N, C-alpha and C positions, 0 to 999 in steps of 0.2 A: 576511693582508691586506697590501696594498701601498698606500703613500701617496706621492703626488708633492708636492714643494715646489719653488718657483721657485729656481733657482740664483742665488746672490748676484751672479754676473757679469752676469746680465741686468739686475738692478736697478742695477748700477753705472753703467749708461748714463744714469741720471737726473741724475747730477752729473758732468759731463765737464770743466767748467772751474772753476778755483778762484775762483768769483765770489761766494760767500756770505761776507759780512764776518764775521770771527771764527769761521768754521767751514770748516776746510780739507777738501780732498778726502780726505786721509788720515783725518781724524776721521770723515767720512762713511762711509768704508770700514770703519773700526773699528766704528762703530755698526751698519752693515749686517751685518757678520759676526756681531756679538753677537746681533742679532735673528734672523738665519738659524739660528744655533746653537739658539736657543730653539725655533724652529719644528721643527727636526729632533728635538730632545730630547723635545718634547711628543708628537710622533708615536710615538717609541719607547716613551715612558712609557705611552701609550694602548694599546700592544700591537701596533703595526705590525710585521709580520715583515720588511718591507723598506721603506726610505724612499729614494725615487728623486729625485735632483736633476734638474729639468727644465732641460736644457742645450741646448734647441732653438735658442737664439740663437747657437750656435756657427757655424751657417751664415751668419747675418747678419753676424757679425764679418768674414768674408771679403769680403762685399760692401762693407762700410765700409772695410776695410783689406786689400786683396789681398796685401800682403806677409806676412800671418800674424802680425804683432806684436800686434794686438788679441786674436787668439785666444790667444796666449801669455799676455797679460795676464789674459784671462778664466780660463785654467787656474790662474794664480797666485792670483787672487782666490778661486776655488773651493777651492784647496788651503789657503788660510788658514782656511777653514771646516773642511775635512776633517781637518786636523792636530789639531783640538781633540778628536777622538774616538780612543779606544783601538782596538786591533786587533779586539777582540770586537764593539765597536760598529760599526766599519767593515765587518765582515762583513755587517751588515744594511743597508748603504748601497749605492746604485747610482746610475747616471747614465743619463739618456735623451737621445739625440741623434737628431734627425730622420733618417728613412731618406733615402737618396740623398746624404747628406753625405759618405760615404766615397768618393764618386767623386773627391774631392780627395785622392788617395793620397799626394801629397807632404807632406801635413800629418798623416797618420795617426799618425806617431811622436809628434806633439805630445800626442795624447790619452793616450799611455802615461805621461805625467808626472802624470796625475791620481792622487791618493792613494786611489783606490778599490781 
């Protein structure tokens, strides 16, 4: 059985400006990663053979920021989640990217930085 969960990078778009008093973007990201880890672990504990991060917003990142920096930031955020899992657990993790995305071949190497 495969289970999909939303990648934390997509949810990171909810808080783009440090505008919430006494709650920094970094704290938001820490909380987001903690909750994302819970989601993935619950899926694994429930018996999922594969847990797939839905990283469909990778394509959106290039529309927002054609330089590719936002995509690199997304990879970094997702890696903060993925590094919390050991090698055996990572064998059960995957990532979904919308088809057609790889027409942007100049950014293909960026995806090889994912800890999957």
